[in-house]
Backbone as ProteinMPNN parsed JSONL, in Angstrom:
{"seq_chain_A": "MVQSLTVALIVGCCFAYALWTLAPKALRSRLATALLKMPLPLLVQKPLAAAARQQGGCGCDGCDRSDSQKTKPGQALADSLEAQGLKPITLVRGNYAKKTPHQAPR", "coords_chain_A": {"N_chain_A": [[-15.183, -9.017, 38.793], [-14.777, -6.462, 37.627], [-12.799, -6.769, 36.469], [-13.902, -8.956, 34.207], [-15.064, -7.345, 32.773], [-13.551, -5.236, 31.95], [-12.194, -6.744, 30.018], [-13.957, -7.645, 28.537], [-14.6, -4.631, 27.491], [-12.213, -4.556, 25.8], [-12.079, -6.627, 24.017], [-14.265, -5.734, 22.691], [-13.34, -3.345, 21.817], [-11.19, -4.66, 20.11], [-12.453, -6.024, 18.211], [-14.026, -3.959, 16.881], [-11.922, -2.531, 15.988], [-11.171, -4.296, 14.026], [-13.053, -4.531, 12.434], [-13.263, -2.092, 11.219], [-10.971, -1.715, 9.651], [-10.865, -3.731, 7.786], [-12.735, -3.333, 6.601], [-14.852, -2.292, 3.171], [-13.07, 0.093, 1.474], [-15.52, 2.135, 0.747], [-17.924, 1.743, 2.345], [-16.43, 2.485, 4.811], [-15.904, 5.271, 4.596], [-18.866, 5.769, 4.311], [-19.522, 5.486, 6.756], [-18.437, 6.673, 8.424], [-18.847, 8.731, 7.627], [-21.779, 9.319, 8.995], [-21.016, 9.001, 11.273], [-20.101, 11.438, 12.204], [-22.093, 12.89, 12.451], [-22.91, 13.044, 15.163], [-21.646, 14.156, 18.019], [-18.946, 14.222, 18.956], [-15.876, 13.799, 20.755], [-12.921, 15.903, 20.095], [-10.727, 14.33, 19.374], [-11.669, 12.196, 17.92], [-12.969, 12.62, 15.818], [-11.012, 13.934, 14.579], [-9.774, 11.655, 12.735], [-11.974, 10.576, 11.621], [-12.98, 12.404, 10.057], [-11.136, 12.682, 8.166], [-11.231, 9.798, 7.161], [-13.834, 9.805, 6.063], [-13.49, 11.948, 3.948], [-12.134, 10.234, 2.202], [-12.394, 8.436, -1.127], [-14.002, 5.693, -2.7], [-12.965, 2.873, -4.103], [-10.404, 1.052, -6.325], [-8.268, 1.66, -5.809], [-6.41, 1.655, -8.055], [-3.126, 2.185, -9.311], [-2.38, 4.7, -11.686], [-3.441, 3.757, -13.829], [-4.817, 5.307, -15.416], [-2.632, 6.573, -16.673], [-0.271, 7.247, -19.384], [1.583, 5.103, -21.915], [4.32, 6.304, -21.989], [4.658, 7.144, -19.473], [4.531, 5.477, -17.719], [6.525, 3.426, -15.944], [9.635, 0.759, -15.538], [9.179, -1.744, -13.227], [11.582, -1.031, -10.439], [12.856, 0.365, -11.624], [13.317, 3.007, -11.037], [15.321, 2.998, -8.702], [17.329, 1.631, -10.27], [17.836, 3.814, -11.746], [18.91, 5.573, -9.903], [20.988, 4.322, -8.815], [22.758, 4.262, -11.329], [23.126, 6.664, -11.327], [25.359, 6.998, -9.417], [27.258, 6.1, -10.285], [27.143, 3.16, -10.148], [26.404, 0.108, -11.331], [23.622, -1.491, -11.497], [22.773, -5.301, -10.769], [22.511, -7.475, -13.226], [20.342, -10.216, -13.716], [20.689, -13.234, -16.033], [19.022, -15.63, -17.655], [18.214, -18.749, -19.379], [18.487, -19.723, -22.593], [21.221, -20.507, -23.267], [22.416, -21.478, -25.319], [23.185, -19.705, -27.645], [25.611, -18.69, -26.796], [28.898, -16.79, -26.813], [31.667, -18.67, -28.21], [34.467, -19.164, -26.399], [37.427, -17.303, -26.753], [40.666, -19.437, -27.445], [43.24, -19.488, -25.126], [46.337, -17.638, -25.221]], "CA_chain_A": [[-16.461, -8.244, 37.941], [-14.146, -5.424, 37.035], [-11.612, -8.113, 35.345], [-14.69, -9.527, 32.876], [-15.452, -6.363, 31.904], [-12.336, -4.636, 30.895], [-11.853, -7.68, 29.182], [-15.038, -7.427, 27.278], [-14.374, -3.83, 26.423], [-10.728, -4.661, 25.185], [-12.437, -7.322, 22.998], [-14.947, -5.246, 21.744], [-12.199, -2.41, 20.905], [-10.375, -5.161, 19.387], [-13.809, -6.382, 17.261], [-14.46, -2.826, 16.226], [-10.774, -1.923, 14.928], [-10.797, -5.219, 13.206], [-14.244, -4.402, 11.375], [-12.777, -0.535, 10.61], [-9.639, -1.728, 8.758], [-11.397, -4.961, 6.905], [-13.959, -2.821, 5.598], [-14.101, -1.533, 2.076], [-13.122, 1.95, 1.892], [-16.799, 3.248, 0.327], [-18.278, 1.818, 3.66], [-15.94, 3.35, 5.809], [-16.604, 6.71, 4.102], [-20.258, 6.258, 4.448], [-19.857, 5.169, 8.061], [-17.571, 7.748, 9.187], [-19.622, 10.489, 7.96], [-22.811, 9.061, 9.744], [-21.022, 9.223, 13.11], [-19.437, 12.466, 12.363], [-23.18, 13.396, 12.647], [-23.148, 12.498, 16.104], [-21.185, 15.114, 19.086], [-17.591, 13.239, 19.665], [-14.761, 14.704, 21.336], [-12.251, 16.044, 18.484], [-9.489, 13.257, 18.733], [-12.608, 10.914, 17.663], [-13.419, 13.584, 14.954], [-10.061, 14.035, 12.922], [-9.499, 10.294, 12.137], [-13.423, 10.35, 11.164], [-13.099, 13.444, 8.765], [-10.337, 12.173, 7.367], [-12.08, 8.583, 5.901], [-15.251, 10.385, 5.309], [-13.132, 12.606, 2.733], [-11.951, 8.765, 1.252], [-13.372, 7.707, -2.152], [-14.132, 4.338, -2.31], [-12.065, 2.733, -5.534], [-9.694, -0.275, -6.51], [-6.777, 2.002, -5.434], [-5.431, 1.226, -9.182], [-2.325, 3.812, -9.304], [-1.547, 4.687, -12.755], [-3.826, 3.065, -14.668], [-5.096, 6.183, -16.641], [-1.663, 7.295, -17.63], [0.276, 6.824, -20.917], [2.851, 4.104, -21.806], [5.405, 7.098, -22.205], [4.718, 8.091, -18.105], [4.75, 4.455, -16.904], [8.613, 2.938, -16.16], [9.334, -0.832, -15.089], [9.794, -1.714, -11.937], [12.445, -1.1, -10.158], [13.45, 1.399, -12.714], [13.843, 4.431, -10.457], [16.644, 2.526, -7.865], [18.408, 1.352, -10.948], [18.496, 5.369, -12.324], [19.413, 5.969, -8.869], [22.396, 3.904, -8.938], [23.699, 4.785, -12.369], [23.635, 8.149, -10.83], [26.042, 6.889, -8.325], [28.362, 5.327, -10.787], [27.354, 1.69, -10.205], [25.581, -0.589, -12.322], [22.789, -2.901, -11.128], [23.265, -6.755, -11.196], [21.916, -7.951, -14.312], [20.626, -11.818, -14.144], [20.295, -13.627, -17.167], [18.41, -16.885, -17.27], [17.999, -19.037, -20.68], [18.689, -19.701, -24.148], [22.607, -20.279, -23.356], [22.832, -21.847, -26.949], [23.959, -18.37, -28.363], [26.949, -18.017, -25.98], [30.073, -16.675, -27.963], [32.557, -19.284, -27.868], [35.567, -18.565, -25.59], [38.942, -17.706, -27.069], [41.548, -19.962, -26.572], [44.352, -18.816, -24.443], [47.438, -18.144, -26.375]], "C_chain_A": [[-15.569, -7.377, 37.26], [-13.105, -6.199, 36.248], [-12.033, -8.12, 34.229], [-15.132, -8.03, 32.449], [-14.404, -5.317, 31.235], [-11.827, -5.836, 30.091], [-12.708, -7.976, 28.181], [-14.837, -5.962, 26.999], [-13.002, -3.951, 25.51], [-11.235, -5.592, 23.989], [-13.098, -6.856, 22.076], [-14.234, -3.94, 20.56], [-11.644, -3.322, 19.927], [-11.474, -5.662, 17.834], [-13.958, -5.012, 16.531], [-13.476, -2.3, 15.271], [-10.663, -3.06, 13.852], [-11.676, -5.2, 11.938], [-13.733, -2.89, 10.675], [-12.018, -1.118, 9.746], [-10.274, -3.032, 7.968], [-12.528, -4.607, 5.969], [-13.679, -2.217, 4.466], [-14.316, 0.039, 2.673], [-14.635, 2.882, 1.759], [-17.291, 2.978, 1.8], [-17.566, 2.538, 4.641], [-16.321, 4.74, 5.453], [-17.85, 7.146, 4.474], [-20.577, 6.402, 6.284], [-19.374, 6.257, 8.875], [-18.381, 9.284, 8.739], [-21.005, 10.376, 8.562], [-22.243, 9.246, 10.995], [-20.23, 10.313, 13.386], [-20.869, 13.519, 12.39], [-23.461, 14.153, 14.18], [-21.697, 13.649, 17.507], [-20.07, 13.917, 19.509], [-16.635, 13.99, 19.862], [-13.6, 14.969, 19.886], [-11.256, 14.92, 18.23], [-9.776, 12.429, 18.081], [-12.718, 11.597, 16.145], [-12.453, 13.796, 13.723], [-10.057, 12.745, 12.415], [-10.785, 10.424, 11.359], [-13.576, 11.327, 9.713], [-12.588, 12.869, 7.732], [-10.917, 11.043, 6.624], [-13.059, 8.97, 5.792], [-14.866, 11.136, 4.117], [-12.68, 11.278, 1.853], [-13.249, 8.228, 0.174], [-13.198, 6.306, -2.199], [-13.01, 4.124, -4.124], [-11.455, 0.994, -5.148], [-8.089, 0.391, -5.9], [-5.726, 1.501, -6.877], [-4.407, 2.637, -9.073], [-1.555, 4.05, -10.549], [-2.347, 3.739, -13.977], [-4.498, 4.066, -15.734], [-3.744, 6.925, -17.179], [-1.22, 6.708, -18.633], [1.172, 6.031, -20.877], [4.193, 5.32, -21.74], [5.991, 7.171, -20.39], [5.066, 6.795, -17.486], [6.529, 3.643, -16.925], [7.684, 1.543, -15.669], [9.793, -0.678, -13.931], [11.288, -1.686, -11.548], [13.54, -0.135, -11.008], [14.544, 3.101, -11.867], [15.414, 4.078, -9.51], [17.659, 2.038, -9.367], [19.149, 2.786, -11.518], [19.321, 5.874, -11.265], [21.112, 5.503, -8.866], [23.458, 3.811, -10.076], [24.008, 6.358, -11.697], [24.962, 8.391, -9.971], [27.373, 6.38, -8.922], [28.246, 4.268, -10.654], [26.005, 1.58, -11.09], [24.88, -1.368, -11.307], [23.403, -4.256, -11.65], [22.226, -6.984, -12.557], [21.825, -9.954, -14.263], [20.182, -11.917, -15.675], [19.846, -15.207, -17.373], [18.032, -17.015, -18.899], [18.651, -19.165, -21.661], [20.214, -19.268, -23.935], [22.921, -20.985, -24.555], [23.798, -20.423, -27.573], [24.924, -17.59, -27.577], [27.806, -17.842, -27.172], [30.769, -17.804, -27.392], [34.203, -18.35, -27.752], [36.612, -18.57, -26.295], [39.774, -18.538, -26.305], [42.526, -18.95, -26.189], [45.542, -18.227, -25.301], [48.586, -17.827, -25.521]], "O_chain_A": [[-15.589, -7.581, 36.047], [-12.811, -5.75, 35.141], [-11.418, -7.686, 33.255], [-15.701, -8.027, 31.357], [-14.544, -4.742, 30.156], [-10.804, -5.601, 29.448], [-12.368, -8.476, 27.109], [-14.92, -5.905, 25.772], [-12.941, -3.298, 24.469], [-10.765, -5.289, 22.893], [-12.936, -7.156, 20.893], [-14.387, -3.669, 19.369], [-11.565, -2.853, 18.792], [-11.116, -5.579, 16.659], [-14.01, -5.155, 15.31], [-13.733, -1.797, 14.177], [-10.077, -2.784, 12.805], [-11.373, -5.607, 10.817], [-13.936, -2.752, 9.469], [-12.574, -1.017, 8.653], [-9.427, -3.1, 7.077], [-13.056, -5.199, 5.027], [-12.611, -1.618, 4.344], [-14.966, 0.712, 3.472], [-14.897, 3.919, 2.368], [-17.119, 3.918, 2.575], [-18.239, 3.276, 5.362], [-17.15, 5.297, 6.173], [-18.151, 8.282, 4.842], [-21.417, 7.066, 6.891], [-19.925, 6.651, 9.903], [-18.46, 10.394, 9.265], [-21.532, 11.482, 8.681], [-22.987, 9.672, 11.878], [-19.66, 10.415, 14.472], [-20.747, 14.744, 12.355], [-23.956, 15.255, 14.415], [-20.58, 13.196, 17.257], [-20.311, 12.94, 20.217], [-16.486, 14.95, 19.106], [-13.574, 14.26, 18.881], [-10.958, 14.576, 17.087], [-8.941, 11.725, 17.514], [-12.469, 10.793, 15.246], [-12.7, 13.843, 12.518], [-10.492, 12.789, 11.264], [-10.552, 10.357, 10.152], [-14.121, 11.03, 8.65], [-13.145, 12.56, 6.678], [-11.133, 11.241, 5.428], [-13.603, 8.161, 5.04], [-15.673, 11.131, 3.188], [-12.947, 11.379, 0.655], [-14.397, 7.839, 0.389], [-12.194, 5.795, -1.703], [-12.567, 4.964, -4.908], [-11.768, 0.155, -4.302], [-7.076, -0.259, -5.641], [-4.572, 1.089, -6.767], [-4.775, 3.787, -8.833], [-0.365, 3.749, -10.645], [-1.752, 3.139, -14.873], [-4.71, 3.639, -16.869], [-3.826, 7.793, -18.048], [-1.689, 5.605, -18.912], [1.804, 6.022, -19.82], [5.204, 4.8, -21.269], [7.162, 7.228, -20.014], [5.957, 6.883, -16.641], [7.346, 3.471, -17.83], [6.511, 1.212, -15.497], [10.575, 0.185, -13.532], [12.134, -2.248, -12.244], [14.765, -0.06, -10.916], [15.58, 3.749, -12.012], [16.422, 4.775, -9.626], [18.868, 2.233, -9.245], [20.348, 2.991, -11.707], [20.329, 6.532, -11.524], [22.117, 6.212, -8.906], [24.625, 3.44, -9.95], [25.087, 6.951, -11.688], [25.531, 9.469, -9.798], [28.399, 6.246, -8.255], [29.298, 3.733, -11.003], [25.09, 2.338, -11.412], [25.477, -1.86, -10.35], [24.21, -4.402, -12.568], [21.113, -6.459, -12.564], [22.701, -10.759, -14.579], [19.574, -11.087, -16.352], [20.766, -15.98, -17.105], [17.693, -16.078, -19.621], [19.712, -18.544, -21.596], [20.613, -18.141, -24.229], [24.143, -20.999, -24.704], [25.001, -20.422, -27.837], [25.107, -16.372, -27.571], [27.663, -18.432, -28.244], [30.6, -18.037, -26.195], [34.787, -17.502, -28.426], [37.011, -19.681, -26.643], [39.831, -18.589, -25.077], [42.671, -17.848, -26.716], [45.416, -18.66, -26.447], [49.731, -18.027, -25.928]]}, "name": "protein", "num_of_chains": 1, "seq": "MVQSLTVALIVGCCFAYALWTLAPKALRSRLATALLKMPLPLLVQKPLAAAARQQGGCGCDGCDRSDSQKTKPGQALADSLEAQGLKPITLVRGNYAKKTPHQAPR"}
């Protein structure tokens, strides 16, 4: 009997965690705000308060930045490598017809 109750408690907690994790941010925020109205221990209140402060949205990073502020993917890594005196590997593909002919050895 105790084993069944323990398993039921573990499965219930896993189910609640999966619902919380997969729920949209706006729904989590509203649910956290509603749960904070109940008397809960401080251990539970802190994460709920953080979730209640989050705003819903798509999580778009940098959509409102101008083109001059946007950087290419990997540009920060390339800049740090150049600062160390290293050059990143550049892969070239396509249009091999424009290769310059090799000079004959003398």
